[in-house]
C-alpha positions as CSV (number, residue, x, y, z in Angstrom):
1,M,0.0,36.4,60.7
2,K,0.8,33.4,63.9
3,L,-2.3,32.4,65.9
4,S,-1.2,32.5,69.3
5,P,-2.2,29.7,71.6
6,L,-4.4,31.9,73.0
7,A,-6.2,32.8,70.0
8,A,-6.3,29.7,69.0
9,A,-8.1,28.4,72.0
10,A,-10.6,31.2,71.8
11,L,-11.0,29.6,68.1
12,S,-11.9,26.7,68.9
13,V,-14.2,27.9,72.0
14,V,-15.7,30.1,69.1
15,T,-16.4,27.3,66.9
16,V,-18.2,24.9,69.4
17,A,-19.9,27.6,70.8
18,A,-21.2,28.3,66.8
19,S,-22.8,25.6,64.7
20,A,-19.4,24.2,62.7
21,T,-18.3,21.3,60.5
22,T,-14.7,20.6,59.2
23,T,-14.5,18.8,55.9
24,N,-11.6,17.5,54.3
25,L,-11.8,18.4,50.3
26,G,-8.3,16.2,49.7
27,P,-6.0,17.2,47.4
28,I,-6.8,20.2,44.9
29,F,-5.0,19.7,41.7
30,T,-3.9,22.8,39.3
31,S,-6.8,23.4,36.5
32,V,-9.5,21.3,38.1
33,P,-11.7,23.3,40.3
34,V,-12.8,21.6,43.4
35,S,-16.4,22.6,45.0
36,F,-18.0,22.6,48.3
37,G,-20.9,23.4,50.0
38,G,-22.6,23.4,53.5
39,F,-25.5,24.1,55.9
40,A,-25.5,25.5,58.8
41,M,-28.5,25.4,61.1
42,P,-29.6,28.9,62.4
43,G,-27.2,31.3,64.1
44,P,-23.7,32.2,63.2
45,F,-21.3,29.6,61.8
46,T,-17.8,28.5,61.5
47,D,-17.0,25.9,58.6
48,V,-13.7,25.0,58.2
49,F,-12.7,22.6,54.4
50,T,-9.2,21.5,55.1
51,F,-6.9,20.7,52.0
52,T,-3.4,19.7,50.0
53,L,-2.3,22.5,47.5
54,P,0.4,21.6,44.8
55,Q,3.3,24.1,43.5
56,N,1.0,26.9,42.2
57,G,0.9,30.1,40.3
58,G,-1.9,31.3,42.5
59,S,-5.3,30.4,43.9
60,G,-8.9,31.3,43.9
61,Y,-11.6,31.0,46.5
62,S,-15.3,31.8,46.5
63,V,-18.4,31.3,48.5
64,S,-21.9,32.2,47.5
65,N,-25.4,32.2,49.2
66,F,-27.2,28.9,48.0
67,M,-30.8,31.4,47.7
68,A,-33.5,28.2,47.4
69,L,-36.3,29.5,49.2
70,P,-34.9,32.8,50.7
71,A,-37.0,32.9,53.7
72,Q,-36.5,29.5,54.6
73,F,-32.6,29.1,53.7
74,N,-30.4,31.9,53.7
75,T,-26.9,32.5,54.9
76,V,-25.2,35.7,55.1
77,L,-21.4,35.6,54.5
78,T,-18.9,37.4,56.6
79,T,-15.5,36.1,56.0
80,I,-13.6,33.6,54.1
81,S,-9.6,32.7,55.4
82,L,-6.9,30.8,53.7
83,V,-4.9,29.6,56.8
84,S,-1.6,27.5,56.2
85,D,-1.4,24.6,58.3
86,P,2.2,23.0,58.2
87,D,0.9,20.1,60.5
88,G,-2.4,19.4,59.0
89,I,-4.2,20.1,62.4
90,P,-6.2,23.1,62.3
91,F,-6.1,25.6,65.1
92,N,-2.9,25.1,66.8
93,A,-0.1,27.5,67.3
94,D,1.8,26.4,63.8
95,D,-1.2,28.1,61.6
96,S,-0.7,31.0,60.1
97,V,-3.8,33.4,58.2
98,V,-2.2,34.0,54.8
99,Q,-5.3,35.9,53.3
100,S,-8.7,37.1,54.0
101,S,-11.8,38.5,52.6
102,V,-14.3,40.3,55.0
103,I,-17.5,41.6,53.8
104,P,-19.8,41.4,56.4
105,G,-23.3,41.0,55.1
106,G,-22.2,39.6,51.9
107,N,-23.9,37.6,49.4
108,S,-20.7,36.1,48.2
109,L,-16.8,36.3,48.7
110,V,-13.8,36.0,46.4
111,M,-10.4,35.7,47.2
112,A,-7.4,35.6,44.8
113,V,-3.8,34.5,46.6
114,N,-0.3,34.6,45.1
115,A,1.5,31.6,44.1
116,Q,1.7,29.8,47.6
117,P,3.8,26.4,48.5
118,A,2.4,22.7,48.3
119,G,1.3,21.5,51.5
120,D,-1.9,21.8,53.9
121,Y,-4.5,24.9,54.1
122,Y,-7.6,25.2,55.4
123,L,-10.7,27.7,53.8
124,N,-12.6,29.1,57.2
125,V,-16.0,29.8,56.2
126,T,-17.7,32.0,59.0
127,G,-21.7,33.8,58.5
128,L,-25.1,33.9,59.9
129,A,-28.1,31.1,59.0
130,N,-30.8,34.0,59.1
131,G,-33.0,31.5,57.3
132,T,-36.4,29.6,59.0
133,Q,-34.7,26.2,58.1
134,G,-30.9,27.9,58.4
135,G,-28.7,28.6,55.6
136,I,-27.1,26.8,52.5
137,Y,-23.8,28.0,50.6
138,T,-21.8,26.7,47.7
139,G,-17.9,27.4,47.1
140,A,-15.0,26.2,44.8
141,I,-11.7,26.6,45.0
142,S,-8.8,26.3,42.2
143,A,-5.3,26.1,41.8
144,S,-3.5,27.3,38.9
145,P,-0.4,26.3,37.1
146,F,2.8,28.3,37.0
147,A,2.8,30.5,34.0
148,A,5.8,30.0,31.8
149,P,8.2,33.0,31.8
150,V,7.9,35.0,28.4
151,P,11.2,36.1,27.8
152,E,12.5,40.0,27.7
153,P,13.2,41.7,24.4
154,E,16.6,42.1,25.5
155,S,17.0,38.3,25.8
156,Y,15.9,37.5,22.1
157,A,18.7,40.6,21.5
158,L,21.5,38.6,23.1
159,M,20.3,35.2,21.7
160,L,20.8,36.6,18.3
161,A,23.9,38.7,18.7
162,G,25.0,35.4,20.4
163,L,23.7,33.5,17.1
164,G,25.7,36.1,14.7
165,A,28.8,35.8,16.7
166,V,28.9,31.7,16.8
167,G,27.8,32.1,12.5
168,F,30.9,34.4,12.4
169,L,33.1,32.1,14.0
170,V,32.3,29.1,12.0
171,R,32.4,31.1,8.7
172,R,35.9,32.6,9.6
173,R,37.1,29.0,10.2
174,R,35.7,27.8,7.0
175,N,37.9,30.2,5.5
């Protein structure tokens, strides 16, 4: 789904109106999870975490409220969205949402995404910091390597038949 220029502008205005930060996490490597976290002043927030995915067999994303002194620091998570960002500039016309996880009033959000092409992406985290001092949350991103293909039984049968035929020809030539 492509963001229209109007939608990108509206999202930018909402981001500026709320507590917002952008953090570059750098490259993500397969089988090496990257953790991140955020702090938001009381009120709504939208945080963006930019990163580069390698060729992968799939990726996972999780964000959880960090419950330290719940009355003082509490985060109600609303949405996490993985967005493809071909030019590396968030919130412009070439961005497209790959997948979102929405749980209004959630304490944690988890999302698993099928294999994606290597390139620039960002994770958009939204919610409400309703503790008296704001809210704290933690998260992690992981990319899994491609799984080696498992041959079907028919492939083994065909390979054995081919080996048998080659063996028969070798034996026939010897005689």
